[in-house]
N, CA, C and O atoms as a CHARMM CRD file, in Angstrom:
* protein
*
  400
    1    1 UNK  N     85.02400-198.54500-184.83700 PROA 1      0.00000
    2    1 UNK  CA    83.85500-198.62500-183.99200 PROA 1      0.00000
    3    1 UNK  C     82.61100-198.57200-184.88300 PROA 1      0.00000
    4    1 UNK  O     82.55400-197.81900-185.85500 PROA 1      0.00000
    5    2 UNK  N     81.62700-199.38400-184.52800 PROA 2      0.00000
    6    2 UNK  CA    80.37800-199.41100-185.29400 PROA 2      0.00000
    7    2 UNK  C     79.53000-198.18600-184.99400 PROA 2      0.00000
    8    2 UNK  O     79.41700-197.75900-183.84500 PROA 2      0.00000
    9    3 UNK  N     78.93700-197.62600-186.04400 PROA 3      0.00000
   10    3 UNK  CA    78.01000-196.51100-185.77400 PROA 3      0.00000
   11    3 UNK  C     76.76800-197.03700-185.05000 PROA 3      0.00000
   12    3 UNK  O     76.33600-198.17000-185.26500 PROA 3      0.00000
   13    4 UNK  N     76.21600-196.20100-184.20300 PROA 4      0.00000
   14    4 UNK  CA    75.01000-196.61100-183.46000 PROA 4      0.00000
   15    4 UNK  C     73.84900-196.77200-184.42200 PROA 4      0.00000
   16    4 UNK  O     73.63100-195.94800-185.31000 PROA 4      0.00000
   17    5 UNK  N     73.11300-197.84600-184.22500 PROA 5      0.00000
   18    5 UNK  CA    71.94000-198.08200-185.05100 PROA 5      0.00000
   19    5 UNK  C     70.77300-197.27700-184.51200 PROA 5      0.00000
   20    5 UNK  O     70.60200-197.12900-183.30200 PROA 5      0.00000
   21    6 UNK  N     69.97800-196.76300-185.43100 PROA 6      0.00000
   22    6 UNK  CA    68.78100-196.03700-185.04000 PROA 6      0.00000
   23    6 UNK  C     67.77100-197.05300-184.50800 PROA 6      0.00000
   24    6 UNK  O     67.39500-197.99400-185.20700 PROA 6      0.00000
   25    7 UNK  N     67.35000-196.85700-183.29700 PROA 7      0.00000
   26    7 UNK  CA    66.36800-197.75600-182.68400 PROA 7      0.00000
   27    7 UNK  C     65.04200-197.01600-182.60100 PROA 7      0.00000
   28    7 UNK  O     64.81700-196.21600-181.69200 PROA 7      0.00000
   29    8 UNK  N     64.17000-197.29400-183.56100 PROA 8      0.00000
   30    8 UNK  CA    62.88800-196.60000-183.58200 PROA 8      0.00000
   31    8 UNK  C     61.71000-197.55600-183.52800 PROA 8      0.00000
   32    8 UNK  O     60.57400-197.15100-183.77800 PROA 8      0.00000
   33    9 UNK  N     61.96200-198.82100-183.20400 PROA 9      0.00000
   34    9 UNK  CA    60.89500-199.81100-183.06900 PROA 9      0.00000
   35    9 UNK  C     60.73800-200.16000-181.59000 PROA 9      0.00000
   36    9 UNK  O     61.71200-200.17900-180.83700 PROA 9      0.00000
   37   10 UNK  N     59.49900-200.43400-181.18800 PROA 10     0.00000
   38   10 UNK  CA    59.21500-200.68800-179.78200 PROA 10     0.00000
   39   10 UNK  C     58.56600-202.06200-179.63200 PROA 10     0.00000
   40   10 UNK  O     57.67700-202.43800-180.39600 PROA 10     0.00000
   41   11 UNK  N     59.03000-202.78600-178.64000 PROA 11     0.00000
   42   11 UNK  CA    58.38500-204.03500-178.23200 PROA 11     0.00000
   43   11 UNK  C     57.91300-203.80900-176.80400 PROA 11     0.00000
   44   11 UNK  O     58.68800-203.39500-175.94100 PROA 11     0.00000
   45   12 UNK  N     56.66200-204.07900-176.56800 PROA 12     0.00000
   46   12 UNK  CA    56.08100-203.81600-175.26300 PROA 12     0.00000
   47   12 UNK  C     55.52500-205.10900-174.69100 PROA 12     0.00000
   48   12 UNK  O     54.81900-205.84400-175.38100 PROA 12     0.00000
   49   13 UNK  N     55.83900-205.38600-173.44200 PROA 13     0.00000
   50   13 UNK  CA    55.21600-206.51500-172.76500 PROA 13     0.00000
   51   13 UNK  C     55.04100-206.15800-171.29900 PROA 13     0.00000
   52   13 UNK  O     55.77300-205.33500-170.74900 PROA 13     0.00000
   53   14 UNK  N     54.06900-206.78700-170.68500 PROA 14     0.00000
   54   14 UNK  CA    53.72800-206.45600-169.30400 PROA 14     0.00000
   55   14 UNK  C     54.38600-207.43400-168.34000 PROA 14     0.00000
   56   14 UNK  O     54.56700-208.61300-168.64300 PROA 14     0.00000
   57   15 UNK  N     54.73800-206.91000-167.17200 PROA 15     0.00000
   58   15 UNK  CA    55.34400-207.70000-166.10400 PROA 15     0.00000
   59   15 UNK  C     54.57600-207.45500-164.81300 PROA 15     0.00000
   60   15 UNK  O     53.96500-206.40300-164.61900 PROA 15     0.00000
   61   16 UNK  N     54.62100-208.44000-163.94600 PROA 16     0.00000
   62   16 UNK  CA    54.08700-208.21600-162.60200 PROA 16     0.00000
   63   16 UNK  C     55.09100-207.34300-161.85400 PROA 16     0.00000
   64   16 UNK  O     56.22600-207.17300-162.29800 PROA 16     0.00000
   65   17 UNK  N     54.67300-206.80100-160.73600 PROA 17     0.00000
   66   17 UNK  CA    55.57300-205.97700-159.92400 PROA 17     0.00000
   67   17 UNK  C     56.79900-206.78400-159.51400 PROA 17     0.00000
   68   17 UNK  O     57.92300-206.28200-159.55400 PROA 17     0.00000
   69   18 UNK  N     56.58100-208.03400-159.11900 PROA 18     0.00000
   70   18 UNK  CA    57.69300-208.89400-158.68900 PROA 18     0.00000
   71   18 UNK  C     58.64800-209.18400-159.85200 PROA 18     0.00000
   72   18 UNK  O     59.86600-209.14100-159.67500 PROA 18     0.00000
   73   19 UNK  N     58.11200-209.47600-161.02400 PROA 19     0.00000
   74   19 UNK  CA    58.96600-209.73200-162.18900 PROA 19     0.00000
   75   19 UNK  C     59.80600-208.49800-162.52800 PROA 19     0.00000
   76   19 UNK  O     60.99000-208.61000-162.84800 PROA 19     0.00000
   77   20 UNK  N     59.18400-207.33200-162.45600 PROA 20     0.00000
   78   20 UNK  CA    59.89300-206.07700-162.74900 PROA 20     0.00000
   79   20 UNK  C     61.02700-205.85900-161.75400 PROA 20     0.00000
   80   20 UNK  O     62.14000-205.50500-162.14400 PROA 20     0.00000
   81   21 UNK  N     60.74500-206.07100-160.47300 PROA 21     0.00000
   82   21 UNK  CA    61.78100-205.90200-159.44400 PROA 21     0.00000
   83   21 UNK  C     62.92500-206.88300-159.65700 PROA 21     0.00000
   84   21 UNK  O     64.09300-206.52000-159.51900 PROA 21     0.00000
   85   22 UNK  N     62.59000-208.13500-159.99600 PROA 22     0.00000
   86   22 UNK  CA    63.63000-209.14400-160.23100 PROA 22     0.00000
   87   22 UNK  C     64.50100-208.76000-161.42300 PROA 22     0.00000
   88   22 UNK  O     65.72000-208.92800-161.38200 PROA 22     0.00000
   89   23 UNK  N     63.88200-208.24600-162.48200 PROA 23     0.00000
   90   23 UNK  CA    64.65600-207.80300-163.65100 PROA 23     0.00000
   91   23 UNK  C     65.55500-206.62400-163.29500 PROA 23     0.00000
   92   23 UNK  O     66.71100-206.57700-163.71700 PROA 23     0.00000
   93   24 UNK  N     65.04300-205.68400-162.53300 PROA 24     0.00000
   94   24 UNK  CA    65.86100-204.53800-162.11700 PROA 24     0.00000
   95   24 UNK  C     67.05500-205.00000-161.28600 PROA 24     0.00000
   96   24 UNK  O     68.16900-204.51100-161.47100 PROA 24     0.00000
   97   25 UNK  N     66.82300-205.93900-160.37300 PROA 25     0.00000
   98   25 UNK  CA    67.91000-206.46000-159.53800 PROA 25     0.00000
   99   25 UNK  C     68.94700-207.19100-160.39000 PROA 25     0.00000
  100   25 UNK  O     70.15000-207.03200-160.18400 PROA 25     0.00000
  101   26 UNK  N     68.48400-207.97900-161.33300 PROA 26     0.00000
  102   26 UNK  CA    69.39000-208.71500-162.20900 PROA 26     0.00000
  103   26 UNK  C     70.18700-207.75100-163.07800 PROA 26     0.00000
  104   26 UNK  O     71.38800-207.93200-163.28200 PROA 26     0.00000
  105   27 UNK  N     69.51600-206.73300-163.58400 PROA 27     0.00000
  106   27 UNK  CA    70.17500-205.71000-164.39200 PROA 27     0.00000
  107   27 UNK  C     71.27800-205.03400-163.58100 PROA 27     0.00000
  108   27 UNK  O     72.40100-204.88500-164.06300 PROA 27     0.00000
  109   28 UNK  N     70.96600-204.62900-162.36700 PROA 28     0.00000
  110   28 UNK  CA    71.95400-203.96000-161.51000 PROA 28     0.00000
  111   28 UNK  C     73.11000-204.90300-161.16600 PROA 28     0.00000
  112   28 UNK  O     74.27000-204.49200-161.17400 PROA 28     0.00000
  113   29 UNK  N     72.79600-206.15300-160.86600 PROA 29     0.00000
  114   29 UNK  CA    73.82600-207.12300-160.48600 PROA 29     0.00000
  115   29 UNK  C     74.78800-207.40200-161.63900 PROA 29     0.00000
  116   29 UNK  O     75.96200-207.69400-161.41400 PROA 29     0.00000
  117   30 UNK  N     74.30000-207.31600-162.85400 PROA 30     0.00000
  118   30 UNK  CA    75.14800-207.61400-164.02600 PROA 30     0.00000
  119   30 UNK  C     75.68600-206.34700-164.70000 PROA 30     0.00000
  120   30 UNK  O     76.28500-206.40900-165.77400 PROA 30     0.00000
  121   31 UNK  N     75.46300-205.20400-164.05500 PROA 31     0.00000
  122   31 UNK  CA    76.04500-203.96100-164.55800 PROA 31     0.00000
  123   31 UNK  C     75.35000-203.36500-165.76000 PROA 31     0.00000
  124   31 UNK  O     75.97700-202.65200-166.54300 PROA 31     0.00000
  125   32 UNK  N     74.07900-203.64000-165.92300 PROA 32     0.00000
  126   32 UNK  CA    73.34000-203.05600-167.04600 PROA 32     0.00000
  127   32 UNK  C     73.18200-201.56500-166.88400 PROA 32     0.00000
  128   32 UNK  O     72.98000-201.07400-165.77400 PROA 32     0.00000
  129   33 UNK  N     73.27500-200.82300-168.00800 PROA 33     0.00000
  130   33 UNK  CA    73.13400-199.36000-167.95200 PROA 33     0.00000
  131   33 UNK  C     71.68600-198.94700-167.77700 PROA 33     0.00000
  132   33 UNK  O     71.38100-197.96400-167.10100 PROA 33     0.00000
  133   34 UNK  N     70.79300-199.71700-168.40100 PROA 34     0.00000
  134   34 UNK  CA    69.36400-199.44200-168.25200 PROA 34     0.00000
  135   34 UNK  C     68.62100-200.76800-168.37600 PROA 34     0.00000
  136   34 UNK  O     69.13400-201.73100-168.94600 PROA 34     0.00000
  137   35 UNK  N     67.43000-200.80100-167.84500 PROA 35     0.00000
  138   35 UNK  CA    66.63300-202.02800-167.91300 PROA 35     0.00000
  139   35 UNK  C     66.31100-202.36700-169.36100 PROA 35     0.00000
  140   35 UNK  O     66.34700-203.53500-169.74900 PROA 35     0.00000
  141   36 UNK  N     65.99800-201.35900-170.15800 PROA 36     0.00000
  142   36 UNK  CA    65.67200-201.56700-171.56200 PROA 36     0.00000
  143   36 UNK  C     66.84500-202.20300-172.31100 PROA 36     0.00000
  144   36 UNK  O     66.67200-203.17900-173.04100 PROA 36     0.00000
  145   37 UNK  N     68.03800-201.63900-172.12100 PROA 37     0.00000
  146   37 UNK  CA    69.22000-202.18500-172.79500 PROA 37     0.00000
  147   37 UNK  C     69.53800-203.58800-172.29500 PROA 37     0.00000
  148   37 UNK  O     69.88000-204.47100-173.08000 PROA 37     0.00000
  149   38 UNK  N     69.42500-203.78600-170.99900 PROA 38     0.00000
  150   38 UNK  CA    69.70700-205.10000-170.42100 PROA 38     0.00000
  151   38 UNK  C     68.80600-206.16900-171.03500 PROA 38     0.00000
  152   38 UNK  O     69.28800-207.22500-171.44400 PROA 38     0.00000
  153   39 UNK  N     67.51100-205.90400-171.10200 PROA 39     0.00000
  154   39 UNK  CA    66.56800-206.87900-171.65800 PROA 39     0.00000
  155   39 UNK  C     66.86300-207.09500-173.13800 PROA 39     0.00000
  156   39 UNK  O     66.83800-208.23200-173.60900 PROA 39     0.00000
  157   40 UNK  N     67.14200-206.02500-173.88000 PROA 40     0.00000
  158   40 UNK  CA    67.43800-206.14300-175.30900 PROA 40     0.00000
  159   40 UNK  C     68.66500-207.02800-175.52500 PROA 40     0.00000
  160   40 UNK  O     68.64500-207.92000-176.37300 PROA 40     0.00000
  161   41 UNK  N     69.73300-206.78400-174.76300 PROA 41     0.00000
  162   41 UNK  CA    70.95900-207.57400-174.90300 PROA 41     0.00000
  163   41 UNK  C     70.68900-209.04000-174.56000 PROA 41     0.00000
  164   41 UNK  O     71.17300-209.94000-175.24800 PROA 41     0.00000
  165   42 UNK  N     69.92300-209.27700-173.50600 PROA 42     0.00000
  166   42 UNK  CA    69.64100-210.65700-173.10800 PROA 42     0.00000
  167   42 UNK  C     68.83100-211.39600-174.16600 PROA 42     0.00000
  168   42 UNK  O     69.07800-212.57300-174.42900 PROA 42     0.00000
  169   43 UNK  N     67.88300-210.72300-174.76100 PROA 43     0.00000
  170   43 UNK  CA    67.02100-211.35900-175.75300 PROA 43     0.00000
  171   43 UNK  C     67.75700-211.55300-177.07800 PROA 43     0.00000
  172   43 UNK  O     67.61900-212.59400-177.72100 PROA 43     0.00000
  173   44 UNK  N     68.53200-210.56000-177.48100 PROA 44     0.00000
  174   44 UNK  CA    69.18700-210.61900-178.78500 PROA 44     0.00000
  175   44 UNK  C     70.58400-211.23100-178.74700 PROA 44     0.00000
  176   44 UNK  O     71.22800-211.35600-179.78900 PROA 44     0.00000
  177   45 UNK  N     71.05300-211.60700-177.58800 PROA 45     0.00000
  178   45 UNK  CA    72.36500-212.21500-177.42800 PROA 45     0.00000
  179   45 UNK  C     72.44900-213.49400-178.25400 PROA 45     0.00000
  180   45 UNK  O     71.59100-214.36400-178.10300 PROA 45     0.00000
  181   46 UNK  N     73.44600-213.64300-179.11700 PROA 46     0.00000
  182   46 UNK  CA    73.56700-214.85800-179.93500 PROA 46     0.00000
  183   46 UNK  C     73.64600-216.13100-179.09000 PROA 46     0.00000
  184   46 UNK  O     73.11800-217.16900-179.48900 PROA 46     0.00000
  185   47 UNK  N     74.29700-216.06100-177.93300 PROA 47     0.00000
  186   47 UNK  CA    74.36300-217.24800-177.08100 PROA 47     0.00000
  187   47 UNK  C     72.96700-217.63100-176.60700 PROA 47     0.00000
  188   47 UNK  O     72.64000-218.81400-176.51300 PROA 47     0.00000
  189   48 UNK  N     72.15000-216.63500-176.31000 PROA 48     0.00000
  190   48 UNK  CA    70.77600-216.88600-175.89400 PROA 48     0.00000
  191   48 UNK  C     70.00900-217.56600-177.02100 PROA 48     0.00000
  192   48 UNK  O     69.28400-218.53500-176.79000 PROA 48     0.00000
  193   49 UNK  N     70.17100-217.05300-178.24700 PROA 49     0.00000
  194   49 UNK  CA    69.50700-217.64900-179.40500 PROA 49     0.00000
  195   49 UNK  C     69.99100-219.06800-179.63700 PROA 49     0.00000
  196   49 UNK  O     69.19600-219.94800-179.96900 PROA 49     0.00000
  197   50 UNK  N     71.28500-219.30000-179.46500 PROA 50     0.00000
  198   50 UNK  CA    71.84800-220.64500-179.64600 PROA 50     0.00000
  199   50 UNK  C     71.27500-221.59000-178.59400 PROA 50     0.00000
  200   50 UNK  O     70.97200-222.74500-178.89300 PROA 50     0.00000
  201   51 UNK  N     71.12600-221.10200-177.36800 PROA 51     0.00000
  202   51 UNK  CA    70.53500-221.93600-176.31900 PROA 51     0.00000
  203   51 UNK  C     69.10800-222.33400-176.68100 PROA 51     0.00000
  204   51 UNK  O     68.70600-223.48100-176.48700 PROA 51     0.00000
  205   52 UNK  N     68.35500-221.38500-177.20300 PROA 52     0.00000
  206   52 UNK  CA    66.98000-221.67700-177.60600 PROA 52     0.00000
  207   52 UNK  C     66.97400-222.70400-178.73000 PROA 52     0.00000
  208   52 UNK  O     66.16500-223.63100-178.71600 PROA 52     0.00000
  209   53 UNK  N     67.87100-222.54800-179.70600 PROA 53     0.00000
  210   53 UNK  CA    67.93400-223.50300-180.81800 PROA 53     0.00000
  211   53 UNK  C     68.27200-224.89600-180.30900 PROA 53     0.00000
  212   53 UNK  O     67.68100-225.88100-180.75300 PROA 53     0.00000
  213   54 UNK  N     69.22000-224.98400-179.37900 PROA 54     0.00000
  214   54 UNK  CA    69.58000-226.30000-178.81300 PROA 54     0.00000
  215   54 UNK  C     68.39800-226.90300-178.06300 PROA 54     0.00000
  216   54 UNK  O     68.14900-228.10500-178.15700 PROA 54     0.00000
  217   55 UNK  N     67.67600-226.08300-177.32600 PROA 55     0.00000
  218   55 UNK  CA    66.51400-226.58700-176.59200 PROA 55     0.00000
  219   55 UNK  C     65.41700-227.06200-177.54200 PROA 55     0.00000
  220   55 UNK  O     64.76700-228.07500-177.28300 PROA 55     0.00000
  221   56 UNK  N     65.21300-226.34000-178.63200 PROA 56     0.00000
  222   56 UNK  CA    64.21600-226.77000-179.61800 PROA 56     0.00000
  223   56 UNK  C     64.63200-228.08300-180.26000 PROA 56     0.00000
  224   56 UNK  O     63.79500-228.96300-180.46000 PROA 56     0.00000
  225   57 UNK  N     65.91800-228.22900-180.58800 PROA 57     0.00000
  226   57 UNK  CA    66.41800-229.48800-181.14900 PROA 57     0.00000
  227   57 UNK  C     66.22400-230.62600-180.15900 PROA 57     0.00000
  228   57 UNK  O     65.81000-231.72200-180.53800 PROA 57     0.00000
  229   58 UNK  N     66.52100-230.36800-178.89600 PROA 58     0.00000
  230   58 UNK  CA    66.35000-231.38400-177.86500 PROA 58     0.00000
  231   58 UNK  C     64.88400-231.77700-177.72600 PROA 58     0.00000
  232   58 UNK  O     64.56700-232.95900-177.59900 PROA 58     0.00000
  233   59 UNK  N     63.99700-230.79800-177.74800 PROA 59     0.00000
  234   59 UNK  CA    62.56200-231.07500-177.64300 PROA 59     0.00000
  235   59 UNK  C     62.08900-231.93100-178.81600 PROA 59     0.00000
  236   59 UNK  O     61.30900-232.86400-178.62700 PROA 59     0.00000
  237   60 UNK  N     62.55700-231.61700-180.03000 PROA 60     0.00000
  238   60 UNK  CA    62.18500-232.41400-181.20600 PROA 60     0.00000
  239   60 UNK  C     62.70500-233.83600-181.08400 PROA 60     0.00000
  240   60 UNK  O     61.99900-234.79000-181.41000 PROA 60     0.00000
  241   61 UNK  N     63.93700-233.98000-180.61500 PROA 61     0.00000
  242   61 UNK  CA    64.52900-235.30900-180.43200 PROA 61     0.00000
  243   61 UNK  C     63.74500-236.11300-179.40000 PROA 61     0.00000
  244   61 UNK  O     63.46200-237.29300-179.61100 PROA 61     0.00000
  245   62 UNK  N     63.39600-235.47800-178.29000 PROA 62     0.00000
  246   62 UNK  CA    62.62500-236.15900-177.25100 PROA 62     0.00000
  247   62 UNK  C     61.24400-236.54500-177.76200 PROA 62     0.00000
  248   62 UNK  O     60.72100-237.60500-177.41800 PROA 62     0.00000
  249   63 UNK  N     60.66200-235.69100-178.57600 PROA 63     0.00000
  250   63 UNK  CA    59.34900-235.98100-179.14600 PROA 63     0.00000
  251   63 UNK  C     59.41800-237.21300-180.05500 PROA 63     0.00000
  252   63 UNK  O     58.54000-238.07400-180.00800 PROA 63     0.00000
  253   64 UNK  N     60.47000-237.29000-180.88500 PROA 64     0.00000
  254   64 UNK  CA    60.64000-238.45900-181.76300 PROA 64     0.00000
  255   64 UNK  C     60.84700-239.73600-180.94300 PROA 64     0.00000
  256   64 UNK  O     60.27000-240.77900-181.25000 PROA 64     0.00000
  257   65 UNK  N     61.67100-239.64300-179.90500 PROA 65     0.00000
  258   65 UNK  CA    61.93300-240.81600-179.06200 PROA 65     0.00000
  259   65 UNK  C     60.67000-241.25600-178.33300 PROA 65     0.00000
  260   65 UNK  O     60.40000-242.45100-178.21000 PROA 65     0.00000
  261   66 UNK  N     59.90300-240.29100-177.85300 PROA 66     0.00000
  262   66 UNK  CA    58.65900-240.61100-177.16400 PROA 66     0.00000
  263   66 UNK  C     57.67700-241.27400-178.12000 PROA 66     0.00000
  264   66 UNK  O     56.99100-242.22500-177.74400 PROA 66     0.00000
  265   67 UNK  N     57.60500-240.78800-179.33100 PROA 67     0.00000
  266   67 UNK  CA    56.72700-241.38100-180.33700 PROA 67     0.00000
  267   67 UNK  C     57.14400-242.81800-180.63000 PROA 67     0.00000
  268   67 UNK  O     56.29400-243.69900-180.76300 PROA 67     0.00000
  269   68 UNK  N     58.44300-243.05300-180.73100 PROA 68     0.00000
  270   68 UNK  CA    58.96400-244.40100-180.97000 PROA 68     0.00000
  271   68 UNK  C     58.63800-245.31800-179.80000 PROA 68     0.00000
  272   68 UNK  O     58.22800-246.46200-179.99600 PROA 68     0.00000
  273   69 UNK  N     58.82000-244.81800-178.59100 PROA 69     0.00000
  274   69 UNK  CA    58.48700-245.61600-177.40100 PROA 69     0.00000
  275   69 UNK  C     56.99700-245.93300-177.33700 PROA 69     0.00000
  276   69 UNK  O     56.61100-247.03200-176.94200 PROA 69     0.00000
  277   70 UNK  N     56.16500-244.97900-177.72300 PROA 70     0.00000
  278   70 UNK  CA    54.71400-245.19800-177.73300 PROA 70     0.00000
  279   70 UNK  C     54.35900-246.29900-178.71600 PROA 70     0.00000
  280   70 UNK  O     53.52300-247.15100-178.41600 PROA 70     0.00000
  281   71 UNK  N     54.98800-246.29000-179.89300 PROA 71     0.00000
  282   71 UNK  CA    54.72700-247.32600-180.89700 PROA 71     0.00000
  283   71 UNK  C     55.15200-248.69700-180.37700 PROA 71     0.00000
  284   71 UNK  O     54.43900-249.68100-180.57700 PROA 71     0.00000
  285   72 UNK  N     56.30400-248.77100-179.71300 PROA 72     0.00000
  286   72 UNK  CA    56.76800-250.04600-179.15000 PROA 72     0.00000
  287   72 UNK  C     55.83700-250.50500-178.03100 PROA 72     0.00000
  288   72 UNK  O     55.54300-251.69500-177.91800 PROA 72     0.00000
  289   73 UNK  N     55.38200-249.58300-177.22000 PROA 73     0.00000
  290   73 UNK  CA    54.43900-249.90900-176.14100 PROA 73     0.00000
  291   73 UNK  C     53.15700-250.49600-176.72300 PROA 73     0.00000
  292   73 UNK  O     52.65200-251.51100-176.24500 PROA 73     0.00000
  293   74 UNK  N     52.63600-249.84000-177.76500 PROA 74     0.00000
  294   74 UNK  CA    51.40600-250.32000-178.40200 PROA 74     0.00000
  295   74 UNK  C     51.60200-251.72100-178.96900 PROA 74     0.00000
  296   74 UNK  O     50.72600-252.57700-178.84000 PROA 74     0.00000
  297   75 UNK  N     52.76000-251.95400-179.60300 PROA 75     0.00000
  298   75 UNK  CA    53.05600-253.27700-180.16500 PROA 75     0.00000
  299   75 UNK  C     53.13200-254.33700-179.07400 PROA 75     0.00000
  300   75 UNK  O     52.58400-255.42900-179.22500 PROA 75     0.00000
  301   76 UNK  N     53.80700-254.01700-177.98500 PROA 76     0.00000
  302   76 UNK  CA    53.90900-254.97900-176.87400 PROA 76     0.00000
  303   76 UNK  C     52.54600-255.23000-176.23600 PROA 76     0.00000
  304   76 UNK  O     52.24800-256.36100-175.85100 PROA 76     0.00000
  305   77 UNK  N     51.72500-254.20800-176.12000 PROA 77     0.00000
  306   77 UNK  CA    50.37600-254.38200-175.56000 PROA 77     0.00000
  307   77 UNK  C     49.56100-255.34300-176.41700 PROA 77     0.00000
  308   77 UNK  O     48.84300-256.19300-175.89100 PROA 77     0.00000
  309   78 UNK  N     49.67200-255.20700-177.74000 PROA 78     0.00000
  310   78 UNK  CA    48.95700-256.12000-178.63700 PROA 78     0.00000
  311   78 UNK  C     49.46500-257.54900-178.48700 PROA 78     0.00000
  312   78 UNK  O     48.67200-258.49100-178.50500 PROA 78     0.00000
  313   79 UNK  N     50.76400-257.72000-178.33900 PROA 79     0.00000
  314   79 UNK  CA    51.32900-259.06800-178.15700 PROA 79     0.00000
  315   79 UNK  C     50.84200-259.68400-176.84800 PROA 79     0.00000
  316   79 UNK  O     50.50100-260.86600-176.80200 PROA 79     0.00000
  317   80 UNK  N     50.81000-258.89000-175.80200 PROA 80     0.00000
  318   80 UNK  CA    50.33600-259.39300-174.49900 PROA 80     0.00000
  319   80 UNK  C     48.87400-259.79900-174.60200 PROA 80     0.00000
  320   80 UNK  O     48.49500-260.86300-174.11200 PROA 80     0.00000
  321   81 UNK  N     48.05300-258.97600-175.22500 PROA 81     0.00000
  322   81 UNK  CA    46.64300-259.31400-175.39800 PROA 81     0.00000
  323   81 UNK  C     46.49200-260.59500-176.20200 PROA 81     0.00000
  324   81 UNK  O     45.63100-261.42400-175.90600 PROA 81     0.00000
  325   82 UNK  N     47.31900-260.75600-177.20900 PROA 82     0.00000
  326   82 UNK  CA    47.27900-261.95600-178.04300 PROA 82     0.00000
  327   82 UNK  C     47.63500-263.18800-177.22100 PROA 82     0.00000
  328   82 UNK  O     46.98700-264.22800-177.34400 PROA 82     0.00000
  329   83 UNK  N     48.65400-263.07600-176.39000 PROA 83     0.00000
  330   83 UNK  CA    49.06800-264.20600-175.54600 PROA 83     0.00000
  331   83 UNK  C     48.02100-264.52500-174.49100 PROA 83     0.00000
  332   83 UNK  O     47.81000-265.69300-174.16500 PROA 83     0.00000
  333   84 UNK  N     47.36900-263.51500-173.96000 PROA 84     0.00000
  334   84 UNK  CA    46.33900-263.73500-172.94300 PROA 84     0.00000
  335   84 UNK  C     45.10300-264.38200-173.54200 PROA 84     0.00000
  336   84 UNK  O     44.36700-265.07800-172.84200 PROA 84     0.00000
  337   85 UNK  N     44.87000-264.16200-174.81500 PROA 85     0.00000
  338   85 UNK  CA    43.68900-264.72400-175.47200 PROA 85     0.00000
  339   85 UNK  C     43.87800-266.19300-175.83500 PROA 85     0.00000
  340   85 UNK  O     42.89800-266.90400-176.05500 PROA 85     0.00000
  341   86 UNK  N     45.12400-266.65700-175.89900 PROA 86     0.00000
  342   86 UNK  CA    45.38500-268.06200-176.22800 PROA 86     0.00000
  343   86 UNK  C     45.04400-268.93500-175.02600 PROA 86     0.00000
  344   86 UNK  O     45.24300-268.53500-173.87900 PROA 86     0.00000
  345   87 UNK  N     44.51200-270.17200-175.31100 PROA 87     0.00000
  346   87 UNK  CA    44.22400-271.07400-174.19700 PROA 87     0.00000
  347   87 UNK  C     45.51700-271.44900-173.48000 PROA 87     0.00000
  348   87 UNK  O     46.57900-271.55700-174.09300 PROA 87     0.00000
  349   88 UNK  N     45.40400-271.64200-172.18500 PROA 88     0.00000
  350   88 UNK  CA    46.56500-271.99200-171.37000 PROA 88     0.00000
  351   88 UNK  C     47.02800-273.39800-171.70600 PROA 88     0.00000
  352   88 UNK  O     46.20700-274.30600-171.83500 PROA 88     0.00000
  353   89 UNK  N     48.32400-273.59000-171.84700 PROA 89     0.00000
  354   89 UNK  CA    48.87300-274.91100-172.17000 PROA 89     0.00000
  355   89 UNK  C     49.75800-275.41300-171.04300 PROA 89     0.00000
  356   89 UNK  O     50.77800-276.06000-171.28000 PROA 89     0.00000
  357   90 UNK  N     49.35600-275.10700-169.80900 PROA 90     0.00000
  358   90 UNK  CA    50.13900-275.55900-168.65900 PROA 90     0.00000
  359   90 UNK  C     49.96200-277.05800-168.50800 PROA 90     0.00000
  360   90 UNK  O     48.85000-277.57700-168.59700 PROA 90     0.00000
  361   91 UNK  N     51.04500-277.73200-168.28400 PROA 91     0.00000
  362   91 UNK  CA    50.96000-279.18400-168.08600 PROA 91     0.00000
  363   91 UNK  C     50.73100-279.46900-166.61400 PROA 91     0.00000
  364   91 UNK  O     51.12700-278.68900-165.74700 PROA 91     0.00000
  365   92 UNK  N     50.08500-280.60100-166.34000 PROA 92     0.00000
  366   92 UNK  CA    49.80300-281.00400-164.96200 PROA 92     0.00000
  367   92 UNK  C     51.00900-281.76500-164.45200 PROA 92     0.00000
  368   92 UNK  O     51.45200-282.73600-165.06600 PROA 92     0.00000
  369   93 UNK  N     51.53400-281.31600-163.32500 PROA 93     0.00000
  370   93 UNK  CA    52.69000-281.99400-162.73900 PROA 93     0.00000
  371   93 UNK  C     52.20000-283.04700-161.76300 PROA 93     0.00000
  372   93 UNK  O     51.23300-282.83300-161.03200 PROA 93     0.00000
  373   94 UNK  N     52.87000-284.17300-161.75800 PROA 94     0.00000
  374   94 UNK  CA    52.49700-285.23600-160.81400 PROA 94     0.00000
  375   94 UNK  C     53.37100-285.13700-159.59700 PROA 94     0.00000
  376   94 UNK  O     54.52800-284.72600-159.68200 PROA 94     0.00000
  377   95 UNK  N     52.82500-285.51200-158.47300 PROA 95     0.00000
  378   95 UNK  CA    53.55700-285.48000-157.22100 PROA 95     0.00000
  379   95 UNK  C     54.48300-286.68800-157.11600 PROA 95     0.00000
  380   95 UNK  O     54.64700-287.41800-158.09300 PROA 95     0.00000
  381   96 UNK  N     55.08800-286.91400-155.95600 PROA 96     0.00000
  382   96 UNK  CA    56.04600-287.99100-155.72400 PROA 96     0.00000
  383   96 UNK  C     55.38000-289.33900-155.82800 PROA 96     0.00000
  384   96 UNK  O     56.03500-290.30200-156.22400 PROA 96     0.00000
  385   97 UNK  N     54.11500-289.45600-155.49400 PROA 97     0.00000
  386   97 UNK  CA    53.41500-290.72600-155.52800 PROA 97     0.00000
  387   97 UNK  C     52.75700-290.99100-156.87400 PROA 97     0.00000
  388   97 UNK  O     52.00500-291.95600-157.01200 PROA 97     0.00000
  389   98 UNK  N     53.02700-290.15700-157.86100 PROA 98     0.00000
  390   98 UNK  CA    52.43200-290.34900-159.16800 PROA 98     0.00000
  391   98 UNK  C     51.03500-289.80800-159.26300 PROA 98     0.00000
  392   98 UNK  O     50.33900-290.06400-160.24600 PROA 98     0.00000
  393   99 UNK  N     50.60000-289.06100-158.25900 PROA 99     0.00000
  394   99 UNK  CA    49.25500-288.50200-158.25900 PROA 99     0.00000
  395   99 UNK  C     49.29200-287.08800-158.82000 PROA 99     0.00000
  396   99 UNK  O     50.28300-286.36900-158.70100 PROA 99     0.00000
  397  100 UNK  N     48.22100-286.73400-159.40800 PROA 100    0.00000
  398  100 UNK  CA    48.12800-285.39700-159.95700 PROA 100    0.00000
  399  100 UNK  C     47.59600-284.43000-158.96300 PROA 100    0.00000
  400  100 UNK  O     47.45300-283.24600-159.26900 PROA 100    0.00000
């Protein structure tokens, strides 16, 4: 069995009354011994950290893809402007009687 670590550091953050009640309910529902321990376990849980790392990787990937899409959009916008600036080369079609 691991010896208990001395916990002499404090992290303090404020919650609204509703947030505090929700945390207490979640702690009780999941069998937490105390609210402090429950929050510590949730924050320091390796699975929680892994989830955050995956989300950060996903955000970076989405950012790169969005940047690439923006560059393609800009390129297509320039091509469209270029095509719109060219004189129209529509040919005149003649009707059945040879009239224009």
